[in-house]
Backbone bond lengths (Angstrom), bond angles and torsions (degrees), N, CA, C in turn:
res aa  C-N    CA-C-N  psi(-1)  N-CA   C-N-CA  omega(-1)  CA-C   N-CA-C  phi
1 M - - - 1.450 - - 1.522 108.26 -
2 I 1.326 115.88 137.00 1.461 121.11 178.06 1.517 108.45 -88.83
3 K 1.320 115.37 126.69 1.457 120.69 -179.37 1.525 111.84 -86.43
4 G 1.316 116.76 -34.38 1.458 119.94 -177.81 1.504 110.35 -155.27
5 L 1.326 116.24 169.12 1.439 122.15 -178.58 1.515 108.53 -142.42
6 T 1.325 116.30 124.86 1.454 121.16 177.14 1.525 108.24 -130.53
7 A 1.317 117.12 159.13 1.465 122.14 -179.85 1.517 109.27 -118.70
8 S 1.327 115.99 137.28 1.457 120.65 178.36 1.521 111.79 -113.10
9 S 1.320 118.00 10.91 1.456 122.70 -178.30 1.523 109.65 -117.56
10 P 1.343 117.32 142.79 1.464 118.50 176.77 1.519 112.57 -69.97
11 Y 1.334 118.27 -7.32 1.457 122.31 -177.30 1.524 113.38 -102.73
12 I 1.313 117.66 2.36 1.458 121.19 178.18 1.517 107.72 -120.07
13 N 1.316 115.76 132.96 1.447 120.78 -179.40 1.521 108.07 -118.13
14 V 1.316 116.51 118.24 1.459 121.57 177.49 1.524 106.56 -112.66
15 Q 1.326 115.91 123.84 1.454 119.93 -178.32 1.518 110.17 -131.85
16 G 1.306 114.85 165.37 1.458 120.73 173.04 1.508 112.74 90.40
17 G 1.298 114.28 177.01 1.453 120.53 -179.48 1.508 111.66 86.46
18 Q 1.299 114.84 153.27 1.448 121.19 177.54 1.521 107.72 -137.92
19 P 1.341 117.31 84.41 1.458 119.70 -173.07 1.520 115.18 -62.18
20 G 1.316 118.85 -17.94 1.451 119.16 -177.90 1.519 114.28 -101.55
21 S 1.328 118.14 5.49 1.451 118.80 -176.20 1.522 111.07 -111.88
22 I 1.321 115.33 165.87 1.461 121.21 -178.75 1.517 109.38 -76.60
23 Y 1.317 116.71 133.73 1.461 123.65 177.94 1.519 111.80 -67.94
24 V 1.324 115.54 -49.22 1.454 121.94 -174.26 1.521 107.46 -120.33
25 N 1.329 116.90 135.78 1.459 119.56 177.15 1.531 107.89 -67.84
26 L 1.312 116.68 115.88 1.460 119.93 -173.61 1.521 111.45 -141.16
27 S 1.303 114.47 166.60 1.454 120.98 173.56 1.518 107.10 -96.44
28 S 1.318 117.90 120.29 1.465 119.69 -179.97 1.528 111.18 -72.83
29 V 1.336 117.40 -15.01 1.462 121.42 178.41 1.524 110.42 -81.15
30 N 1.330 117.76 -41.78 1.453 121.47 -176.36 1.539 110.66 -138.98
31 P 1.326 117.57 65.25 1.459 118.95 -179.02 1.529 111.81 -75.14
32 A 1.307 116.51 155.44 1.460 121.45 177.77 1.524 109.41 -79.43
33 T 1.324 116.12 147.94 1.455 120.60 176.16 1.529 109.15 -58.98
34 G 1.330 116.27 133.96 1.461 121.20 -178.97 1.510 114.06 92.58
35 T 1.335 117.62 -5.58 1.452 120.50 178.48 1.523 109.23 -65.24
36 V 1.314 115.99 136.30 1.465 122.04 -178.84 1.521 108.33 -110.35
37 R 1.325 115.84 141.76 1.463 120.34 175.92 1.519 109.57 -146.37
38 V 1.327 114.52 163.27 1.455 121.89 171.75 1.514 105.98 -107.39
39 N 1.314 116.51 123.56 1.456 123.12 -179.21 1.516 106.89 -118.82
40 G 1.338 116.73 103.76 1.466 119.96 -174.21 1.515 108.42 66.70
41 Q 1.318 117.58 -117.83 1.465 122.55 177.16 1.522 111.70 -103.19
42 D 1.331 117.72 7.69 1.459 121.71 -174.22 1.514 112.19 -109.74
43 L 1.343 115.10 138.94 1.450 122.33 173.18 1.525 107.07 -91.12
44 E 1.354 116.22 129.25 1.456 120.86 -176.92 1.531 110.25 -130.08
45 V 1.333 116.40 154.42 1.460 123.18 175.17 1.521 107.93 -129.59
46 F 1.330 116.53 140.78 1.464 120.74 178.64 1.519 108.38 -88.27
47 D 1.338 117.83 121.46 1.471 122.25 -175.93 1.532 113.14 -94.88
48 G 1.309 117.66 8.74 1.461 121.52 -178.34 1.517 111.73 104.37
49 N 1.348 116.54 -24.43 1.467 121.50 179.29 1.514 112.91 -116.80
50 G 1.321 116.30 -30.98 1.465 119.92 -177.51 1.513 110.32 -171.27
51 W 1.310 114.62 173.34 1.466 120.97 -179.59 1.517 109.54 -83.08
52 Q 1.331 116.20 126.28 1.465 122.11 178.32 1.526 108.46 -108.18
53 R 1.318 114.53 128.01 1.461 120.67 -177.38 1.533 110.05 -84.53
54 F 1.338 116.38 133.67 1.461 121.22 173.57 1.522 109.00 -73.41
55 A 1.312 116.22 152.47 1.467 120.23 175.40 1.529 108.90 -62.51
56 A 1.303 116.10 146.65 1.463 121.73 -178.64 1.527 109.39 -81.34
57 N 1.313 116.76 97.30 1.454 121.97 177.63 1.520 109.61 -115.91
58 Y 1.310 116.22 131.11 1.449 121.86 178.16 1.520 108.87 -125.38
59 A 1.302 116.72 135.58 1.463 121.40 175.26 1.522 108.46 -86.03
60 D 1.308 116.15 143.81 1.457 121.81 175.24 1.518 107.30 -108.61
61 V 1.315 116.57 111.80 1.451 121.86 -179.22 1.520 107.67 -108.36
62 S 1.327 116.19 124.11 1.456 119.29 179.38 1.517 110.12 -154.62
63 L 1.306 115.72 166.60 1.454 121.92 175.32 1.521 108.79 -93.98
64 N 1.326 116.53 151.01 1.464 118.02 174.93 1.526 108.80 -73.45
65 Q 1.325 116.13 167.00 1.469 120.68 -173.97 1.525 112.32 -64.27
66 E 1.318 117.27 -32.06 1.466 119.79 177.88 1.528 110.56 -63.36
67 A 1.322 116.93 -42.99 1.462 120.76 178.29 1.523 110.84 -65.58
68 V 1.322 117.52 -41.05 1.464 121.10 178.90 1.529 109.99 -63.07
69 R 1.342 116.92 -44.19 1.474 120.08 178.84 1.527 110.83 -62.33
70 A 1.332 116.71 -42.12 1.468 120.18 179.75 1.525 110.69 -62.96
71 L 1.316 117.05 -44.58 1.467 120.16 -179.70 1.523 111.44 -68.61
72 D 1.329 117.39 -36.01 1.470 120.14 174.67 1.525 110.71 -62.27
73 W 1.347 116.64 -41.63 1.461 121.47 179.16 1.525 110.29 -63.04
74 V 1.336 116.80 -43.96 1.464 121.19 179.27 1.526 110.25 -61.54
75 R 1.333 116.36 -44.47 1.474 119.33 179.71 1.530 110.53 -61.65
76 E 1.328 116.27 -43.02 1.461 120.46 179.56 1.535 110.93 -62.24
77 K 1.326 117.14 -42.81 1.471 120.96 178.69 1.526 111.21 -64.92
78 M 1.313 117.18 -40.83 1.465 120.37 178.66 1.532 110.54 -62.19
79 E 1.334 116.32 -44.00 1.464 120.10 179.17 1.524 110.85 -64.65
80 Q 1.341 116.48 -39.63 1.459 121.25 178.64 1.525 110.72 -63.78
81 E 1.336 117.49 -45.46 1.459 120.92 179.07 1.527 111.73 -63.82
82 T 1.317 116.81 -40.04 1.467 120.61 177.84 1.526 110.19 -61.72
83 R 1.331 115.90 -45.03 1.473 120.44 179.92 1.528 110.59 -61.80
84 I 1.337 117.13 -44.09 1.466 121.00 -179.51 1.527 110.17 -63.41
85 R 1.323 117.83 -43.03 1.475 120.86 -179.68 1.534 111.16 -66.16
86 E 1.327 116.69 -37.52 1.470 119.67 176.46 1.525 110.88 -64.22
87 L 1.347 115.90 -42.80 1.466 119.69 178.28 1.528 110.74 -65.73
88 A 1.343 116.78 -39.03 1.462 120.89 -179.73 1.527 111.10 -64.66
89 A 1.317 117.15 -33.08 1.463 120.76 179.12 1.528 111.59 -68.27
90 K 1.328 116.87 -23.78 1.466 121.30 -176.59 1.524 112.87 -103.16
91 N 1.336 116.95 -20.49 1.457 120.36 -170.66 1.526 109.58 -130.47
92 P 1.343 117.71 115.94 1.467 120.45 -178.16 1.532 113.50 -62.45
93 V 1.315 117.93 -32.14 1.468 120.76 179.54 1.525 109.95 -66.34
94 V 1.328 116.70 -43.22 1.466 121.02 177.43 1.532 109.62 -65.93
95 A 1.329 117.36 -40.49 1.464 121.25 179.04 1.520 110.95 -60.85
96 D 1.341 117.31 -42.22 1.457 121.18 178.79 1.534 110.75 -66.22
97 A 1.319 117.21 -42.58 1.467 120.91 178.53 1.531 110.69 -63.19
98 L 1.322 117.17 -39.79 1.459 121.38 178.51 1.533 110.45 -65.14
99 R 1.329 116.78 -42.44 1.462 120.73 178.37 1.530 110.50 -60.70
100 R 1.337 116.92 -44.71 1.473 120.75 178.98 1.528 111.08 -64.53
101 F 1.310 115.85 -39.83 1.473 120.38 178.49 1.527 110.64 -61.90
102 E 1.326 116.81 -45.25 1.467 121.16 179.82 1.523 111.32 -64.58
103 E 1.340 117.01 -38.07 1.466 120.36 176.19 1.527 110.78 -64.57
104 A 1.321 116.81 -41.90 1.472 120.71 178.19 1.524 111.02 -63.39
105 Q 1.325 117.02 -38.48 1.469 120.68 176.94 1.523 110.48 -62.35
106 E 1.330 117.00 -44.44 1.460 121.03 179.05 1.526 110.76 -61.62
107 Q 1.347 116.91 -42.14 1.462 120.26 178.39 1.523 111.06 -63.62
108 L 1.321 116.49 -42.57 1.463 120.33 178.53 1.519 111.06 -61.52
109 E 1.317 117.14 -43.75 1.467 121.06 178.86 1.532 110.73 -61.93
110 M 1.331 117.08 -39.09 1.455 120.40 178.77 1.534 110.73 -66.04
111 V 1.328 117.11 -44.60 1.465 120.91 177.86 1.514 111.28 -61.64
112 L 1.319 117.34 -43.34 1.465 120.46 178.55 1.523 111.08 -62.76
113 T 1.319 116.62 -40.31 1.464 120.28 178.76 1.522 110.31 -63.80
114 L 1.322 116.80 -42.75 1.460 120.53 -179.50 1.529 112.12 -68.80
115 T 1.306 117.94 -31.45 1.464 120.28 -178.34 1.522 111.95 -81.65
116 D 1.314 116.97 -16.58 1.472 119.34 177.14 1.468 107.57 -78.99
């Protein structure tokens, strides 16, 4: 059983859960057998005689290094494109160079399509 889930990567988002609250609304004086609760950071179950703590198991969820490198590259390209577009909006020379670059990309894509 997984007790908790945390993320160590900027590309994984783990949300939700309330590790410090009670799972099931129960009476701590006379709980039913099988009742589950969260006590502090521990998951516990009532066995009919007392609260038994589950072993502390945590899953480690992460991306492999290839995925992290790919996402870092994408972020860098997005930031670069944003910067170029901002400069093009302010500078006609940059805008003209960007237009020529985009036209060259379109021509390259057409040539590649025709050669396939």
